[in-house]
C-alpha positions as a printed Julia matrix, in Angstrom:
187×3 Matrix{Float64}:
  2.75  21.81   -8.41
  6.25  21.65   -9.09
  7.91  18.19   -7.82
 11.63  17.83   -7.87
 13.45  14.62   -7.41
 16.84  15.35   -6.39
 20.54  13.78   -5.87
 19.86  11.55   -8.7
 22.89   9.38   -9.98
 21.4    6.98  -12.37
 19.63   7.31  -15.85
 17.11   4.85  -14.77
 16.07   6.56  -11.64
 15.93   9.95  -13.41
 13.69   8.44  -16.09
 11.19   6.79  -13.56
 11.27  10.16  -11.81
 10.05  11.97  -14.84
  7.63   9.41  -16.36
  6.21   9.34  -12.9
  5.22  12.93  -13.16
  8.24  14.75  -11.88
  8.82  18.29  -12.86
 12.21  18.84  -12.15
 15.29  16.59  -11.58
 18.18  17.66   -9.41
 21.97  16.72   -9.92
 24.22  17.51   -6.76
 27.48  19.46   -7.52
 28.64  19.65   -3.92
 31.88  17.26   -3.85
 31.52  15.87   -0.35
 28.2   14.75   -0.76
 27.58  10.96   -1.59
 25.52  12.22   -4.11
 27.65  14.02   -6.25
 28.3   13.82  -10.19
 30.3   15.63  -12.48
 28.21  18.07  -14.68
 28.89  15.54  -17.6
 26.78  12.75  -16.16
 24.64  14.96  -15.1
 23.81  16.02  -19.2
 24.02  12.43  -19.8
 21.49  11.74  -17.35
 18.98  14.4   -18.41
 19.19  14.12  -21.69
 15.98  14.24  -23.74
 14.11  14.0   -20.49
 10.88  16.6   -20.42
 11.83  17.93  -16.97
 13.58  21.1   -15.5
 17.26  19.94  -14.85
 18.49  21.88  -11.8
 22.24  21.76  -10.31
 22.64  22.01   -6.68
 25.59  24.21   -5.62
 27.11  25.27   -1.94
 29.28  28.34   -1.48
 30.5   28.51   -5.09
 31.9   31.57   -7.48
 29.46  32.57  -10.11
 31.73  32.09  -13.16
 31.92  28.42  -11.52
 28.74  27.97  -11.22
 27.77  29.11  -15.16
 30.66  26.96  -16.27
 28.81  23.69  -14.55
 25.45  25.04  -15.78
 26.61  24.58  -19.4
 28.51  21.81  -19.31
 25.34  19.84  -17.25
 22.65  21.59  -19.63
 21.04  22.94  -16.29
 17.9   24.85  -16.69
 17.84  26.12  -12.68
 20.49  26.34  -10.69
 19.61  25.7    -6.85
 21.88  27.95   -4.61
 23.09  27.37   -0.85
 24.97  30.61   -0.64
 27.58  31.84   -3.01
 27.59  34.11   -5.73
 24.29  34.64   -8.31
 25.22  33.75  -11.67
 24.37  35.48  -15.03
 22.23  33.45  -17.23
 20.38  30.66  -15.87
 17.17  30.53  -13.49
 18.04  30.7    -9.83
 16.55  29.09   -6.72
 18.0   30.1    -3.41
 18.18  27.66   -0.92
 18.08  28.0     2.89
 18.29  25.76    6.01
 15.68  26.7     8.34
 17.35  26.89   11.85
 16.34  30.5    13.34
 13.54  31.51   10.78
 13.71  33.04    7.88
 14.96  35.96    5.97
 13.5   36.39    2.71
 15.51  39.62    1.71
 18.59  37.17    1.1
 16.65  35.61   -1.82
 16.02  39.13   -3.52
 16.26  38.5    -7.56
 15.85  34.47   -7.13
 12.74  33.08   -9.23
 11.99  30.74   -6.12
 12.83  30.2    -2.6
 13.6   26.38   -1.0
 13.53  25.85    2.4
 15.35  22.61    3.68
 15.72  21.22    7.27
 18.61  22.16    9.39
 20.57  19.17    7.94
 20.11  16.74    5.37
 17.22  14.67    5.78
 15.75  16.48    8.48
 12.59  18.4     8.23
 11.51  21.9     9.71
  7.99  23.37   10.98
  6.25  23.65    7.76
  4.1   26.88    8.87
  7.52  28.43    8.28
  7.31  28.24    4.75
  3.8   30.29    4.56
  3.92  33.63    3.13
  8.16  33.6     2.55
  8.25  34.29   -1.3
  5.98  33.93   -4.09
  7.27  30.5    -4.65
  8.48  28.7    -1.87
  9.82  24.8    -2.33
  9.79  22.79    0.84
 12.43  20.21    1.02
 14.27  18.63    4.3
 12.74  15.33    5.81
 10.32  14.95    3.23
  8.85  11.14    1.99
  6.1    9.4     0.58
  4.27   9.12    4.01
  4.62  12.94    4.84
  4.78  14.99    1.94
  0.82  15.33    1.43
  0.91  16.87    4.91
  3.68  19.25    4.34
  1.54  20.25    1.35
 -1.3   21.2     2.85
  0.34  22.92    6.03
  2.55  24.92    3.89
  1.01  25.59    0.49
  4.39  25.8    -1.16
  4.83  26.13   -5.29
  6.94  22.91   -4.9
  8.42  19.95   -2.96
 11.79  18.32   -2.96
 13.03  14.83   -2.12
 16.09  13.32   -1.99
 17.1   11.12    0.86
 13.43  10.43    1.75
 13.05   8.09   -1.72
 16.74   6.15   -1.38
 17.41   2.63   -1.02
 21.31   4.31   -0.23
 22.94   7.42   -1.41
 22.05   8.19   -4.7
 20.1    5.17   -5.25
 16.77   5.78   -5.57
 13.94   3.71   -4.6
 10.99   3.07   -7.67
  8.07   2.42   -5.69
  8.92   5.43   -3.43
  9.5    8.15   -5.92
  6.07   7.15   -7.57
  4.38   7.28   -4.27
  5.92  10.3    -3.53
  4.56  12.27   -6.77
  1.53  10.81   -6.39
  0.92  11.74   -2.86
  2.06  15.42   -3.39
  0.12  15.81   -6.88
 -3.24  14.58   -4.47
 -2.42  16.64   -2.12
 -2.03  19.69   -4.26
 -5.43  19.19   -5.96
């Protein structure tokens, strides 16, 4: 199971996530987000860590995404709207409000389904069969990720606010419990 710890702003949080078994770490490149970091900071946070480095973008032109991906040394770009860049792997992200149109994700390696707004979940049964690789996000935390995995049967899970002390500052115990719960439910 792919497990992404997202919204990282500190090296110690990234290290704990990877050491606990995260397969991906996420960096927010949406300026209005309290978890926003620069591409240079993301490159520094991910340096030498054995996990995919994922950049989160919203409604950006392809050229801008490509430039940030290079500077931040990203493996994957996760796009909420915007143009599809050339080069990096692409995960298309959608907020689940009124159903899902998988046709909007043509050409993406994976489809990430997120709650209607930050930190809110959705009916996980909607994730079944949307795409070959579905990532469930939104409203997940250590107490509910196992149930989300059992219900949605996703390729991956993604968490940010559900493991935080405050925006961008992760709770190391919650990181470990989230990853353990997801891994156990996937077996």
